[in-house]
C-alpha positions, 0 to 999 in steps of 0.5 A: 353847695348853695342851690340855683334859685336861692337868694343870697343875703350878702354879708359885709366883706372886706376888700383888699384895703380892708374897706367894707363892701356890701353888694348894694349895686343892682348888677349881676355878680360873678363870685369865684371862691378860691382857696388861697391868695398868691398860689399858682392856680388861684393867680391863674384863675384871677388873671383869666377873670381879669382878662375877660372883665371888659366882656363881663362888664359890658353884659352888666356883670361885676366880678368878685374873688373871695377867699378867707385870706386877710385883706393884706394877703389879697392886696398883694395878690391883686397887685401882683396879678394886676387885678382891677375888680374886687378881691374880698376877704372872709376871714371868719368864713361865715359867708363862704360857709353860707355858700357851701364852699367849705369842705373836706379836701385831700392833699398828699394823702391828708384830709383837711377842711378848706375852700373848694374852688367854686363860682356862683353867679347871681342876677341883679336881685341876688338870685343864684342863676349858675353854680360851678363847683370843684372847678379847674382854674385854667379856662374856668372864666371862659366856661362861666362866660359861655354858660351865661350866654357870652360868646368869647370866640 
């Protein structure tokens, strides 16, 4: 997993419309990495970040969801969950590997390589300020908000 204090050099990623996104805007960024589009846990996490989007935006944070699914698949998820922020595709997993969120997972007794649900927060200079790994989707967006000093309740 990437460490706090490291500067992120962003790859060019594709959004849900296969448009290139390059992260040149001078804003703080929350990047939540999720295993697979249109699954119950991933949809829940995306919807919770969507609910808190106005709060994050007011504090100068952009939200990005990132997975290795195709732009077509993330577009379906975005539409189904009414997501207004960018969901991004890293089909070759280069950026996901750079972030250190690809690892060995277990399901039904079998091991496989996949995306470990994680969130990276970085400042306007793209320096990592917070790292959350092996997170649970339920309530995670609120935990991120609290960790960066945003009061929800």
